[in-house]
C-alpha positions in Angstrom: -5.6 -13.5 6.6 -5.6 -15.1 10.1 -9.0 -14.6 11.7 -7.4 -14.7 15.1 -5.0 -11.9 14.3 -4.8 -8.9 16.7 -6.0 -6.6 13.9 -9.1 -8.6 13.2 -9.8 -9.0 16.9 -9.6 -5.2 17.2 -12.0 -4.8 14.3 -14.4 -7.2 15.9 -14.2 -5.1 19.1 -14.8 -1.9 17.1 -17.8 -3.5 15.4 -19.2 -4.3 18.8 -18.4 -0.8 20.0 -20.2 0.6 16.9 -23.2 -1.5 17.6 -23.2 -0.2 21.2 -22.9 3.3 19.9 -25.9 2.7 17.7 -27.8 1.7 20.8 -27.1 5.1 22.3 -26.2 5.3 26.0 -22.7 3.8 26.1 -21.4 6.2 23.6 -21.2 8.8 26.4 -18.7 6.6 28.2 -16.5 6.7 25.2 -16.9 10.3 24.3 -16.5 11.6 27.8 -13.0 10.2 27.9 -11.9 12.1 24.9 -9.9 15.4 24.9 -12.4 18.3 24.6 -15.5 16.2 25.4 -16.5 18.9 27.9 -14.8 21.8 26.1 -16.3 25.2 25.2 -16.4 26.8 28.6 -14.2 29.7 27.6 -15.8 30.5 24.3 -13.0 29.7 22.0 -15.2 27.4 19.9 -16.7 30.4 18.1 -15.2 31.5 14.8 -14.0 29.9 11.6 -12.3 26.4 11.6 -10.4 25.9 8.4 -9.6 22.2 7.7 -7.3 20.9 5.0 -7.9 17.4 3.8 -6.9 14.9 1.0 -8.3 11.8 -0.5 -6.2 9.6 1.8 -7.9 11.1 4.9 -10.9 8.8 5.2 -12.1 10.0 8.6 -12.1 13.7 7.6 -13.8 12.8 4.3 -16.5 11.0 6.2 -17.0 13.9 8.6 -17.2 16.3 5.8 -19.6 14.2 3.7 -21.9 13.7 6.7 -21.7 17.3 7.9 -20.9 16.0 11.4 -18.7 18.9 12.5 -21.1 21.5 11.1 -23.9 19.9 13.1 -21.8 19.8 16.3 -20.0 23.1 16.1 -22.1 25.6 14.2 -24.7 25.9 17.0 -21.8 27.0 19.2 -20.7 29.7 16.9 -18.1 27.9 14.8 -18.1 27.9 11.0 -16.4 25.1 9.1 -14.3 25.7 6.0 -12.9 22.8 4.0 -10.0 22.9 1.6 -9.0 19.9 -0.5 -5.3 19.3 -1.4 -3.8 16.7 -3.8 -1.2 15.7 -1.2 0.3 16.6 2.2 3.1 18.9 1.1 1.0 21.7 -0.3 -1.3 21.3 2.7 1.5 21.9 5.3 2.6 24.9 3.2 -0.9 26.3 3.6 -0.8 25.5 7.3 2.5 27.3 7.8 1.2 30.3 5.8 -1.8 30.6 8.1 -4.3 29.7 5.3 -5.7 26.7 7.2 -5.9 25.8 10.9 -5.9 22.0 10.9 -4.4 19.5 8.5 -4.1 15.7 8.0 -1.0 14.4 6.3 1.5 11.5 6.3 4.9 11.2 7.9 7.0 13.4 5.6 5.1 16.7 5.2 5.3 17.8 8.9 9.0 17.2 8.9 9.4 19.5 5.8 7.0 22.0 7.4 8.9 22.1 10.7 12.2 22.6 8.9 10.9 25.8 7.3 11.9 29.1 8.8 9.2 30.4 11.1 7.2 27.2 11.1 4.0 27.3 13.1 3.1 23.6 12.4 2.4 21.4 15.4 1.6 17.7 15.8 -1.7 17.3 17.7 -2.4 13.6 17.1 -1.4 10.6 15.1 -3.3 8.0 13.0 -1.9 4.4 13.1 -2.6 3.6 9.5 -0.1 0.7 9.1 2.5 -0.4 6.6 0.1 -2.4 4.4 -1.6 0.7 3.1 1.4 2.0 1.1 3.7 0.2 -1.3 5.6 0.2 -4.5 4.0 -1.2 -7.7 5.9 -2.2 -10.9 4.9 -3.1 -14.4 3.5 -6.6 -14.3 5.6 -7.8 -17.2 8.9 -6.2 -16.0 11.9 -8.1 -14.7 11.8 -6.2 -11.4 11.5 -8.9 -8.8 13.3 -7.5 -5.8 14.2 -4.0 -4.5 17.7 -4.2 -5.9 16.2 -4.4 -9.4 15.1 -0.8 -9.0 18.6 0.4 -9.9 18.5 2.6 -12.9 14.7 2.4 -13.1 12.3 5.3 -13.6 10.2 5.6 -10.4 7.4 8.1 -9.7 6.5 9.4 -6.2 4.8 12.4 -4.7 7.6 14.6 -3.4 7.6 15.0 0.4 5.0 12.3 1.0 4.9 9.1 3.1 5.7 7.2 0.0 8.8 9.3 -0.7 10.1 8.2 2.7 9.1 4.6 1.9 11.0 4.8 -1.5 14.2 6.1 0.2 14.0 3.3 2.8 13.3 0.7 0.2 16.3 1.7 -1.9 18.5 1.9 1.2 17.5 -1.7 2.2 18.9 -2.8 -1.2 22.0 -0.7 -0.6 20.9 1.8 -3.2 20.8 5.6 -3.0 18.1 7.8 -4.5 20.7 8.8 -7.2 20.9 5.1 -8.2 17.4 5.3 -9.7 15.6 7.9 -11.8 13.1 9.4 -9.4 10.3 11.5 -10.9 8.2 13.6 -8.7 4.5 13.4 -9.8 1.1 13.9 -8.2 -0.9 10.7 -7.9 -3.2 11.4 -10.8 -0.3 12.2 -13.1 1.7 9.2 -11.9 -1.1 6.8 -12.5 -1.5 8.1 -16.1 2.2 7.7 -16.7 2.2 4.3 -15.2 -0.6 3.1 -17.4 1.2 4.5 -20.5 4.2 2.5 -19.3 6.3 5.6 -19.0 7.3 4.5 -15.6 8.9 1.3 -14.3 7.7 1.7 -10.7 5.4 3.9 -8.6 5.6 4.4 -4.8 2.2 5.3 -3.6 -0.3 5.2 -0.7 -3.9 4.1 -0.3 -6.4 4.5 -1.8 -4.3 5.1 -4.8 -2.2 2.0 -4.1 -5.4 -0.2 -4.1 -6.5 1.5 -7.3 -3.0 0.8 -8.9 -3.1 -2.8 -7.8 -6.3 -3.2 -9.7 -4.7 -2.1 -13.0 -4.1 -5.0 -15.4 -0.4 -3.9 -15.9 0.5 -3.5 -12.2 2.2 -5.8 -9.7 2.9 -5.1 -6.1 6.7 -5.2 -5.5 6.5 -4.5 -1.8 4.4 -2.9 0.9 6.0 -0.7 3.6 6.1 -3.6 6.0 9.6 -3.8 7.6 10.5 -0.5 5.8 8.3 2.3 7.1 5.6 2.5 9.8 3.3 4.6 7.5 1.3 6.8 9.9 -0.9 9.8 9.5 -0.7 12.9 11.5 -3.2 15.5 12.5 -1.6 18.9 12.6 -2.7 22.4 13.7 -1.1 25.8 13.6 0.5 27.1 16.8 -1.8 30.2 16.8 -4.9 28.1 16.5 -3.8 25.9 19.4 -3.2 28.9 21.6 -6.2 30.9 20.6 -8.8 28.2 19.9 -8.1 25.3 22.2 -11.8 24.4 22.6 -12.3 24.2 18.9 -9.2 22.0 18.4 -10.3 19.6 21.2 -13.8 19.4 19.9 -12.6 18.6 16.4 -10.2 15.9 17.7 -13.0 14.4 19.8 -15.2 14.1 16.7 -12.3 12.7 14.6 -11.7 9.9 17.2 -15.4 9.1 17.4 -15.7 8.9 13.6 -12.5 6.8 13.4 -14.2 4.2 15.5 -17.2 4.0 13.2 -15.1 4.0 10.0 -12.8 1.2 11.1 -15.6 -0.9 12.4 -17.3 -1.1 8.9 -14.9 -0.7 6.0 -17.5 -1.9 3.5 -20.0 0.7 4.4 -17.3 3.4 4.5 -16.2 2.4 1.0 -19.7 2.5 -0.4 -20.3 5.9 1.2 -17.1 7.5 -0.1 -16.9 6.0 -3.6 -19.1 8.6 -5.4 -17.2 11.6 -4.0 -13.8 10.0 -4.6 -14.6 8.6 -8.0 -13.0 5.2 -7.1 -14.5 1.8 -7.3 -16.1 0.5 -4.1 -14.0 -2.7 -4.2 -10.8 -0.6 -4.4 -11.9 1.5 -1.4 -13.0 -1.5 0.5 -9.5 -3.1 0.1 -7.9 0.2 1.2 -10.1 0.5 4.3 -9.7 -3.2 5.3 -5.9 -2.8 5.7 -5.9 0.5 7.4 -6.4 1.5 11.0 -7.9 4.7 12.1 -7.7 6.7 15.3 -6.5 10.1 16.8 -4.0 9.4 19.5 -1.5 11.5 21.4 2.1 11.1 20.3 4.1 8.8 22.5 7.9 8.7 22.9 8.0 5.7 20.5 6.0 7.5 17.8 8.2 10.6 18.2 11.4 8.5 17.9 10.1 6.9 14.7 9.1 10.3 13.3 12.5 11.6 14.2 14.0 9.0 11.9 12.0 10.5 9.1 13.4 13.9 9.9 17.0 12.5 10.2 16.7 10.7 6.9 15.4 13.7 5.1 18.2 15.8 6.6 20.9 13.4 5.5 19.4 13.5 2.0 19.2 17.3 2.1 15.5 17.2 1.4 15.1 19.7 4.3 17.3 22.8 4.9 18.3 22.0 8.5 18.2 19.3 11.2 15.1 19.4 13.5 13.9 17.9 16.7 10.4 16.5 16.1 9.6 16.7 19.8 9.8 20.5 19.7 6.7 20.6 17.5 4.5 18.2 19.5 1.5 19.6 21.3 0.9 17.9 24.6 -2.7 16.8 25.3 -4.0 18.4 28.5 
């Protein structure tokens, strides 16, 4: 990796920022610029805050493990409730059903959620992950050397995930349709077991499961998402929560952004901290964190346009029941 790359330059900046934060005073300059840094004047902080998370959500995992949100919000009357999900699709289903207030998912789940009748899912921020943190692995001893070789092959993917979108785009780049391969919808744990048994030819998956898959003796990375899919994360909230609890939402987003700074600045420490709770090797998690970016940013026109491509792609494949306009579900930071 080029030590002068923009990504490493950013990491060095974040390391410096984290050191400054450890010193104390300058943190206020960072936090005061965040949405909700001065929130809570109208009392909408009080009450339950129900957050959905998954193993791919490093920042939320870190906040939960440290009890950061509890320490910040409970004195102001908020109670934190955490719900773990195996993937993004069941999480947005829970969000649309009003079972949780805030969720963290990849590119595809919010598209599926928005297409549902009576959807209350709204985008509130995006996380710039990056294309190196998802990919397609194949059996090491297979003859699959290029994407076109996936024709007729048995490929696992979590339905309605970032990696589902990646798989569709990867096949399309080789002039293949989803019907040209045998796509099997499996959760990450089930897909890994099937891959290890060699019941699968390929597996489209995201970090940290991708990093864990790459460590398997029988696995080989066929491609990352680079040039195929942007691979971003999205923080979502329900429309009623945004309307009725704006201070709580802004306070959570401010904490997420602050934690993202610390997480990205020190991937080794983050990996060591999370390994016991995730049940994954520290080296695997360190690899996953080194190639991911973390933040909580407002959606720009460019981000919305790229997300619209996900929606249009899923509509063309009839993976969603109707066409949608992503912009209609974007919350504007105020």
